[in-house]
N, C-alpha and C positions, 0 to 999 in steps of 0.2 A: 159344634157337630158336624161335619161334614156332608154335604146332598149326595144321594146316591148316584156312586157312578162314579165322584170327583177320585181325586188320592189316588187313583189306578192307573197303570201304565198306559201309554198310546194303545188304540185300538190297530191290531196288527191284521193284514188280511194276507191269509195262507196259500200259497198254491204248489201244490205238487209236481206239478208238468214243466218242464223245461222246453224251451223250442229254438232252433237253430233263427238266423234274421231271415232267411231265405223263404222259411215256408208262413201259411197264413191259417190261423186257427180256424175253429170253426165258426165262433163269434165273431168276427174280422168277417169273415166271407159273407156270413147271415146279412150282419149290416150292412156291410155295402153291396148287394143284393137288392134289399128294401130300400136304400137307399136309389140306385141307377131306377127302381121302379118309380120312385115319388119324384124325383127329379131328371127325367129324361134329357132336357138339355145339357144336363153337367158335360162338361169337358174334363172335368178332373174330381175322383171321389178318391180320397187315403183314409184307410181305416186301421188303428192299431191298438192294440190292447196293451195300454199300460201298467196292466196288473203284473205282467208275469204269464201270461198264460188262462190265469184263474179267469177270466170275463168279468171282471167285477168295473175294469174301470177301462173306460177307450179316450183318445184321441181321434179327434174324425176333423178330416181337410176337407172340401167342397168349394169346387168355383162352379157357376153355373149360372148361366144365363138366366135364371128366376129369378136370383136379389139381385139383380139390376136397379136400382131406383128407390131400394129398399134399404132403411137404415140397418145398423147390423143388429141390434135388438129384434129387430122383424123378422132377418135372416135365422136368426139362433133360435127364435117362438118356430119357423117355421122347420126347422131341423128336429126340434123335441117332437111338435107334433107329428112328423113323417115316422118317428122311435118312440111311438109313447108307448106302445105297448112294450117293446124290449128296455125304456129304461126303468120300467117297475122292477127290472131284474140285478139293476148298477147298482153300483155302489157313487161313482160318479163319473162326468163326461164332459168331456173338455171340446168346445166346438170352434173351428176356425172357416170363417165361410167368405166368399169374395165372386164378384162380378170376373169374368173375363174381359181382360183388356180390349177395348175398341180397336 
């Protein structure tokens, strides 16, 4: 006998909205605003909704002086902490961090 949930097809996240490449979703704007507040020394912050506009999954790129001399896992922990409330409503998050080149 199969375990509960096995044998079914893949989980699909459906989105009813479509957006152009030039516009930013409300979720992208909200996350970017939170990240700018939490990382005031950031030289670059980019947030992209990779769920098609649903807000279920995001890709985040941050370049900030706060990351200097920190390991990647520490940098990602800082981002997770900064977005702790927002993450509760997400399906997934891709994080890319770096410190500015000297």
